[in-house]
C-alpha positions, 0 to 999 in steps of 0.5 A, spaced: 857 447 896 865 447 894 863 447 887 858 453 888 863 457 891 868 455 885 863 457 880 861 463 883 869 465 883 869 463 876 863 467 874 866 473 878 873 473 874 869 472 867 865 478 868 872 482 869 874 484 862 881 486 862 883 494 861 885 496 854 891 500 854 889 507 851 891 508 844 894 514 841 888 516 837 884 516 844 888 523 845 885 526 838 881 531 842 888 535 843 889 536 836 889 543 833 892 550 834 891 553 841 892 560 844 892 564 850 895 570 854 898 570 860 901 576 864 903 579 857 906 573 854 902 570 848 902 562 848 901 557 843 901 550 842 899 546 836 898 539 835 898 534 829 893 528 828 896 521 831 899 517 825 904 512 824 905 512 832 907 519 833 903 525 835 907 531 833 907 538 837 910 545 838 909 550 843 911 557 843 911 563 848 912 570 845 914 576 850 912 583 850 919 585 850 921 581 843 924 575 847 921 568 845 921 561 847 919 554 843 919 547 845 918 541 840 913 536 843 911 529 841 906 524 844 909 517 841 906 510 842 911 505 844 911 497 846 911 500 854 905 505 852 904 512 851 909 517 852 910 525 852 916 527 850 919 535 851 925 538 847 925 545 850 929 550 845 930 543 841 935 541 846 935 534 850 928 530 850 925 529 857 920 523 857 913 523 861 909 516 860 902 517 860 899 515 867 892 517 866 887 519 861 880 519 859 876 522 853 878 529 855 884 529 860 891 526 860 896 526 865 903 525 864 908 524 869 916 523 870 918 523 878 925 523 876 925 530 872 927 536 876 921 540 874 915 539 872 914 532 874 907 532 872 904 535 865 896 535 865 892 537 859 884 537 860 879 539 854 872 543 855 869 544 849 874 549 845 878 551 851 884 547 853 887 547 860 894 545 861 898 545 868 905 543 870 906 541 877 912 538 881 917 539 887 922 545 886 927 547 891 923 543 896 916 545 895 910 543 891 909 548 885 903 548 880 902 553 874 896 552 869 894 556 863 888 556 859 888 556 851 882 557 846 882 553 840 884 557 834 879 556 828 882 554 822 882 559 816 
């Protein structure tokens, strides 16, 4: 009887395949030029293909009054896993490790950062929804934007 129980335990462990870590190429659905408008602000994000353990990107906001904002972005594959890095206005870089992903969704999180603590990307066809979330001044805030893919010309 003990042998049958041990055999059952061995078979149940053998059926469990180890989870494989996501590859940088698994985020290829993010590649491209994305654009949207939010209350008069034109927003653009451009992601290059993943090569050499890095996927470079850039974000730009153009305001109606002529002001602008930009942010250098990149997603890197490191021995510890995939990490999203943001450098607002080319300044200091903040790291957000990948916490969850699928074939059209990625959640990056850094609970130690002031705001946001979470950055989320979700693709549905030619639409990309981006959301940021976290605690600011003791309350949870969430903002999201939806951008369309810009066709390559």
